[in-house]
C-alpha positions as CSV (number, residue, x, y, z in Angstrom):
1,M,18.9,13.8,-8.0
2,R,16.7,16.2,-9.7
3,D,16.6,15.9,-13.5
4,T,17.9,12.0,-13.2
5,L,16.9,9.1,-14.8
6,I,16.4,6.0,-13.1
7,T,14.9,3.1,-14.6
8,I,12.9,0.5,-11.8
9,F,12.8,-2.8,-12.7
10,G,9.4,-4.7,-11.2
11,G,8.8,-0.6,-9.9
12,G,5.1,-1.3,-10.2
13,G,5.5,-3.4,-7.0
14,F,4.6,-2.8,-3.5
15,L,8.1,-1.5,-2.2
16,G,8.4,-0.1,-6.0
17,R,5.8,2.0,-5.7
18,H,7.2,3.6,-2.1
19,I,10.5,4.1,-3.9
20,T,9.3,6.5,-6.9
21,Q,7.3,8.0,-4.5
22,R,10.4,9.4,-2.9
23,L,12.7,9.8,-6.1
24,T,10.2,12.1,-7.8
25,A,9.5,13.8,-4.8
26,G,13.3,14.7,-5.0
27,G,12.9,15.7,-8.9
28,A,14.2,12.6,-10.3
29,R,12.3,11.1,-13.5
30,V,12.2,7.4,-13.3
31,R,10.6,5.4,-15.7
32,I,9.1,1.9,-14.3
33,A,10.5,-1.2,-16.3
34,Q,7.4,-3.7,-16.2
35,R,6.2,-7.5,-17.5
36,N,3.1,-6.2,-17.6
37,I,2.6,-2.4,-17.4
38,R,-0.9,-2.6,-16.7
39,I,-0.1,-3.1,-13.0
40,A,2.0,-0.1,-12.6
41,Q,-0.5,2.2,-14.2
42,D,-1.0,3.6,-10.5
43,V,2.8,4.9,-10.3
44,K,1.9,7.1,-12.7
45,P,0.3,9.9,-10.2
46,L,3.0,9.9,-8.1
47,G,5.1,12.6,-9.7
48,N,4.3,15.1,-11.8
49,L,3.2,15.5,-15.4
50,G,6.3,13.5,-17.7
51,Q,8.0,12.3,-14.6
52,T,7.1,9.0,-14.5
53,Q,7.5,6.7,-17.7
54,L,6.7,2.9,-17.9
55,V,8.0,1.0,-20.7
56,A,7.2,-3.0,-21.2
57,A,10.4,-4.7,-20.1
58,D,10.7,-8.8,-19.3
59,I,14.6,-9.3,-17.4
60,R,14.7,-12.5,-18.7
61,K,14.9,-10.7,-22.4
62,P,17.9,-8.6,-22.8
63,E,17.0,-6.6,-25.4
64,T,14.2,-5.6,-23.5
65,V,16.6,-4.5,-20.7
66,A,18.9,-2.7,-22.6
67,R,15.8,-0.8,-24.0
68,A,14.5,-0.2,-20.7
69,V,18.1,1.2,-19.3
70,H,18.8,3.2,-22.7
71,G,20.0,7.1,-21.2
72,A,19.5,6.0,-17.8
73,D,22.2,7.2,-15.3
74,A,20.8,4.8,-12.4
75,V,18.9,1.8,-12.4
76,I,17.4,-0.6,-9.4
77,N,15.9,-4.0,-9.7
78,L,13.8,-5.1,-7.5
79,V,12.4,-8.3,-9.2
80,G,11.2,-11.0,-7.2
81,I,9.2,-14.3,-7.3
82,L,7.8,-16.4,-4.7
83,K,7.4,-19.4,-6.9
84,G,8.0,-20.9,-10.1
85,D,11.1,-20.7,-11.9
86,F,13.8,-18.7,-9.5
87,D,17.0,-18.4,-11.3
88,A,15.3,-18.0,-14.8
89,F,14.4,-14.1,-12.6
90,H,16.5,-14.1,-9.5
91,H,20.1,-15.7,-11.4
92,I,19.9,-15.0,-14.9
93,G,17.4,-11.8,-15.2
94,A,19.8,-9.9,-12.7
95,A,22.8,-10.4,-14.5
96,N,20.9,-9.3,-17.4
97,V,20.0,-6.2,-15.7
98,A,23.8,-5.2,-14.3
99,Q,24.9,-6.5,-17.7
100,A,22.9,-3.8,-19.3
101,A,23.2,-1.1,-16.3
102,A,27.5,-1.9,-16.8
103,A,26.7,-1.4,-21.1
104,A,25.0,1.4,-20.7
105,G,27.8,3.4,-18.1
106,C,24.9,3.8,-15.4
107,A,26.6,5.7,-12.3
108,S,24.7,3.2,-9.8
109,L,23.2,0.1,-9.8
110,V,21.0,-1.2,-6.3
111,H,20.4,-4.7,-6.2
112,V,17.0,-6.0,-3.7
113,S,17.8,-9.2,-3.2
114,A,16.8,-10.9,0.2
115,I,17.8,-12.3,3.9
116,G,18.6,-15.9,2.9
117,A,20.3,-15.6,-0.3
118,D,22.8,-18.2,0.4
119,A,24.4,-21.0,-2.4
120,D,24.0,-24.0,0.2
121,S,20.1,-22.6,0.8
122,R,17.8,-25.4,1.2
123,S,15.1,-23.5,-0.7
124,G,15.8,-22.9,-4.6
125,Y,14.7,-19.0,-3.9
126,G,17.6,-18.6,-1.4
127,R,20.0,-20.1,-3.5
128,S,19.1,-18.7,-6.7
129,K,19.2,-14.8,-5.3
130,A,22.6,-15.9,-4.3
131,D,23.4,-16.8,-7.5
132,G,21.8,-13.6,-8.5
133,E,24.0,-11.7,-6.1
134,A,27.2,-13.0,-7.3
135,A,26.1,-12.5,-11.2
136,V,25.7,-8.7,-10.7
137,R,28.7,-8.3,-8.2
138,A,30.6,-10.0,-11.4
139,A,29.1,-7.5,-14.3
140,F,28.9,-4.3,-11.9
141,P,31.5,-4.1,-9.2
142,T,30.1,-1.2,-7.1
143,A,26.1,-2.2,-7.2
144,T,24.8,-1.8,-4.0
145,I,23.3,-5.3,-2.6
146,L,20.6,-4.9,-0.4
147,R,18.9,-7.9,2.0
148,P,15.3,-7.4,3.7
149,S,14.2,-9.4,5.6
150,I,10.1,-9.5,5.1
151,V,9.0,-6.2,4.3
152,F,5.5,-4.9,5.8
153,G,3.1,-1.4,5.1
154,R,0.1,-1.0,3.9
155,E,-0.3,-2.7,1.0
156,D,2.2,-5.4,1.6
157,Q,1.2,-8.9,0.6
158,F,2.3,-10.4,4.4
159,V,1.0,-8.8,7.1
160,N,-2.1,-7.9,5.2
161,R,-2.5,-11.8,4.1
162,F,-2.3,-13.5,7.7
163,A,-4.9,-10.5,8.9
164,G,-7.3,-11.6,6.4
165,L,-7.1,-15.6,7.3
166,I,-7.2,-14.8,10.7
167,A,-10.8,-12.4,10.5
168,S,-12.2,-15.0,8.4
169,L,-11.0,-18.5,10.6
170,P,-12.0,-19.2,13.7
171,V,-9.2,-21.9,14.6
172,V,-6.0,-20.9,12.8
173,P,-3.3,-23.1,11.9
174,I,0.7,-21.6,12.2
175,I,3.3,-23.5,9.7
176,G,6.7,-22.6,11.0
177,G,5.5,-21.2,14.1
178,K,9.1,-20.8,15.4
179,A,10.6,-19.4,12.1
180,R,11.6,-15.6,13.4
181,F,11.6,-12.7,11.3
182,Q,12.4,-9.0,11.9
183,P,10.1,-6.9,9.7
184,V,11.0,-4.1,7.9
185,Y,9.0,-1.5,7.7
186,V,8.8,-0.2,3.5
187,D,9.7,3.3,3.7
188,D,12.9,2.4,5.4
189,V,13.8,0.4,2.9
190,A,13.3,2.8,0.5
191,E,15.1,5.4,1.9
192,A,18.0,2.9,2.0
193,V,17.9,2.6,-2.0
194,A,17.4,6.0,-2.4
195,K,20.6,6.9,-0.4
196,S,22.4,4.2,-2.0
197,L,21.5,6.0,-5.4
198,I,22.6,9.3,-4.3
199,D,25.8,8.1,-2.9
200,P,27.7,4.8,-4.8
201,A,30.6,6.3,-3.9
202,R,30.2,5.6,-0.2
203,F,27.5,2.4,-0.3
204,G,28.5,1.2,-3.8
205,G,30.5,-2.6,-3.9
206,Q,28.5,-3.7,-0.5
207,T,25.9,-5.9,1.0
208,F,23.4,-5.0,3.6
209,E,21.2,-6.1,5.9
210,L,18.4,-4.4,6.7
211,G,16.0,-5.8,9.5
212,G,13.6,-4.3,11.5
213,P,13.9,-2.8,15.7
214,E,12.8,-6.5,16.8
215,T,12.7,-10.0,15.9
216,I,9.4,-11.8,16.3
217,S,8.3,-15.7,15.9
218,M,5.9,-16.5,13.3
219,A,3.6,-17.9,15.8
220,D,4.0,-14.8,17.3
221,L,3.2,-12.6,14.9
222,N,0.0,-14.1,14.3
223,Q,-1.0,-13.3,18.0
224,R,0.0,-9.6,17.6
225,I,-2.4,-9.5,14.3
226,A,-5.1,-11.1,16.3
227,K,-4.8,-8.5,18.7
228,E,-4.7,-6.1,16.8
229,I,-7.9,-6.8,14.4
230,G,-9.6,-7.6,17.9
231,A,-9.9,-11.2,16.9
232,D,-10.1,-14.0,19.5
233,R,-8.7,-16.8,18.1
234,S,-7.6,-20.3,18.7
235,F,-4.0,-21.7,17.2
236,I,-3.0,-24.6,16.6
237,A,1.1,-24.9,15.9
238,M,1.4,-27.3,13.1
239,P,4.2,-30.0,13.0
240,D,7.2,-29.5,10.5
241,S,6.7,-33.2,9.6
242,L,2.9,-32.9,8.9
243,S,3.3,-28.9,7.2
244,G,6.3,-30.6,5.4
245,L,3.9,-33.3,3.5
246,M,1.0,-31.2,3.4
247,A,3.4,-28.4,1.1
248,G,4.8,-31.3,-0.8
249,L,1.9,-32.9,-1.8
250,T,-0.4,-29.8,-2.5
251,G,2.4,-27.1,-3.0
252,W,1.8,-27.0,-6.7
253,L,-1.5,-26.3,-7.1
254,P,-3.2,-23.2,-7.6
255,G,-4.4,-21.3,-4.7
256,A,-2.1,-24.0,-2.1
257,P,-1.3,-21.9,1.3
258,I,2.5,-22.9,1.0
259,T,4.9,-24.7,-1.3
260,S,7.8,-27.2,-0.4
261,D,10.3,-24.5,-1.2
262,Q,8.6,-21.7,0.7
263,W,8.4,-24.4,3.5
264,A,12.1,-25.0,3.3
265,M,12.7,-21.3,4.0
266,L,10.4,-21.3,7.2
267,Q,13.3,-23.9,8.1
268,T,16.0,-21.0,8.5
269,D,15.1,-17.6,10.9
270,N,15.2,-14.7,8.3
271,V,17.0,-12.3,10.2
272,V,20.4,-10.0,10.1
273,A,23.5,-12.3,11.0
274,A,25.5,-11.1,13.5
275,G,28.4,-8.8,12.2
276,A,26.2,-7.6,8.8
277,S,26.2,-3.8,8.1
278,G,22.6,-2.4,8.1
279,F,20.2,0.3,8.4
280,E,23.2,2.1,10.9
281,A,25.1,2.9,8.0
282,F,22.9,4.9,5.8
283,G,21.8,7.0,9.4
284,I,18.1,5.1,9.3
285,T,16.5,4.4,12.5
286,P,13.9,1.1,11.4
287,T,10.2,1.8,12.2
288,P,9.0,-0.9,14.5
289,M,5.7,-2.9,13.2
290,A,3.4,-1.8,16.8
291,A,3.9,2.3,15.0
292,V,2.2,1.5,11.4
293,I,0.3,-2.2,11.8
294,G,-2.7,-0.9,13.8
295,D,-3.4,2.1,11.0
296,Y,-4.0,-0.2,8.0
297,L,-5.2,-3.4,10.2
298,V,-8.2,-1.7,11.3
299,R,-10.2,-2.5,8.2
300,F,-10.0,-6.5,9.5
301,R,-11.7,-4.8,12.8
302,K,-15.3,-6.3,12.7
303,H,-17.0,-2.8,12.4
304,G,-13.8,-1.4,10.6
305,R,-13.2,2.6,11.9
306,F,-16.5,2.5,13.2
307,G,-15.4,-0.4,15.9
308,V,-12.4,2.0,17.3
309,R,-13.2,3.8,20.3
310,T,-10.8,7.2,19.8
311,K,-12.0,8.5,22.8
312,P,-12.9,7.3,26.2
313,K,-16.6,6.3,27.0
314,V,-18.7,9.2,28.9
315,G,-21.4,8.4,32.0
């Protein structure tokens, strides 16, 4: 990948930073295309001088997308939202990226979607993801589509969010406690993205579902996080009827714990489908949560790292 130019839409986010670090380490030049380039400033130090570039682009606006892919050898689309106009970003925006990549003659396109992309999904998020995948396939048939489960890592907005709640609340309500996930480590997803770009002849035109090595329920995940941060908490499983009502009545408010669409997403397991191709196709052994989360959740312990005993007590 040395000296190739790769445009990453949404590259200033959590997953984008890890992908950028992997690509620049391999010698690639990376152009980060972001609606608000200020949030992508911390990507600059990940490469050598002149190896990373920031450009303003909004995937809803085809003219900005075309400028961002001009001269690029490959394109990655990471843009996704959890609330708002799903169709504009996940469907129309994805189509704009794929069409621009094809028009620019890019050798490869990696589109990061999500497990749960389904035209018949109960959630607008899932339906829009499916529509986006179809639009990408129509515009760029050799694109690689990756569907990760919930992605975790040091700066994630999933495990850290629950750790923060558990650390601050004496009693923790659990919504969708039976929903199951296959949490996947961010560096494993970044590696799959990189390998997809390097070898489009092998991985192009296919869809891969990326899940971690274990399946865990929402309730078990909260229990595990509490144990990891040394918090003795009581958990209350909220009935679906009550949590669904709450999401419908308050989900539109700023800072609401869950929207009605997110509640609908929790009614379906977020796990790799039977028979789906996954990490094994890339020769990647997925990393278990236990090997990683203890290192970055230590800040939620009562005394942080000073509350962790690393050696047996003497005497």
